[in-house]
C-alpha positions in Angstrom: -25.5 -51.6 -4.6 -24.8 -48.6 -6.8 -24.3 -45.3 -5.0 -24.1 -42.0 -6.9 -21.4 -39.7 -5.7 -22.6 -36.1 -6.5 -21.4 -32.9 -5.0 -23.1 -29.5 -5.2 -20.7 -26.6 -5.0 -23.0 -23.8 -5.9 -23.1 -22.2 -2.4 -19.4 -22.5 -2.1 -18.8 -21.0 -5.5 -21.2 -18.1 -4.7 -19.4 -17.4 -1.5 -16.0 -17.5 -3.3 -17.4 -15.1 -6.0 -18.7 -12.7 -3.3 -15.4 -12.8 -1.5 -13.5 -12.2 -4.8 -15.8 -9.3 -5.6 -15.3 -7.8 -2.1 -11.5 -8.1 -2.5 -11.6 -6.5 -5.9 -13.7 -3.6 -4.6 -11.6 -3.1 -1.5 -8.4 -3.0 -3.6 -9.9 -0.4 -5.9 -11.1 1.6 -2.8 -7.6 1.6 -1.3 -5.8 2.4 -4.6 -7.9 5.5 -5.3 -6.2 7.7 -2.6 -2.8 6.5 -3.7 -3.7 7.5 -7.3 -4.7 10.9 -6.1 -1.4 11.2 -4.2 0.5 10.0 -7.3 -1.1 12.7 -9.4 -0.5 15.3 -6.7 3.2 14.5 -6.5 3.4 14.5 -10.3 1.9 18.0 -10.3 4.1 19.3 -7.5 7.3 17.8 -9.0 6.3 18.8 -12.5 7.2 15.3 -13.8 5.4 11.9 -13.9 5.7 10.0 -10.7 5.0 6.2 -10.6 2.8 4.5 -8.0 5.9 3.0 -6.4 7.6 6.4 -6.2 4.5 7.9 -4.7 4.4 5.1 -2.1 8.0 5.8 -1.1 7.4 9.6 -0.9 4.4 9.0 1.4 6.3 6.5 3.5 9.2 9.1 3.9 6.7 11.8 5.0 4.9 9.5 7.4 8.2 8.2 8.9 9.5 11.7 9.4 6.3 12.9 11.1 6.3 9.9 13.4 10.0 10.4 14.2 9.6 14.1 15.0 6.2 13.9 16.7 6.3 10.4 18.3 3.0 8.9 19.4 4.8 6.6 21.8 7.5 8.4 23.9 10.1 5.8 23.3 13.7 6.3 22.1 13.7 2.9 20.4 10.5 3.7 18.5 12.0 7.1 17.5 15.2 5.5 16.2 13.1 2.9 14.3 11.1 5.7 12.7 14.3 7.6 11.7 15.7 4.4 10.2 12.4 3.9 8.3 12.7 7.6 7.1 16.3 7.0 5.9 15.3 3.7 4.2 12.3 5.4 2.5 14.6 8.3 1.2 17.1 5.7 -0.1 14.2 3.9 -1.9 13.0 7.3 -3.3 16.4 8.0 -4.7 16.9 4.5 -6.1 13.4 4.6 -7.7 14.2 8.0 -9.2 17.4 6.7 -10.8 15.6 3.7 -12.4 13.2 5.9 -14.3 
């Protein structure tokens, strides 16, 4: 008795391709605002700012806003936001020295 072992993967490959295309599109969609911010920071600072530096600058701004105007009235959350702010400033300074 001879049994053929065949497997059809077309549906699975199609689903994987669709998922891959979705992830690629979502990544591009999320990177567009960061690219706008990078260009904005470059214009304001009158020098080229990398994507990583723009990320650190944005993190520092967000952390400071959350530390000063907390959403959750908790001292622990405020301390964590100030720590995040300090860390983001440190990363900004470190990224600035490496360029």
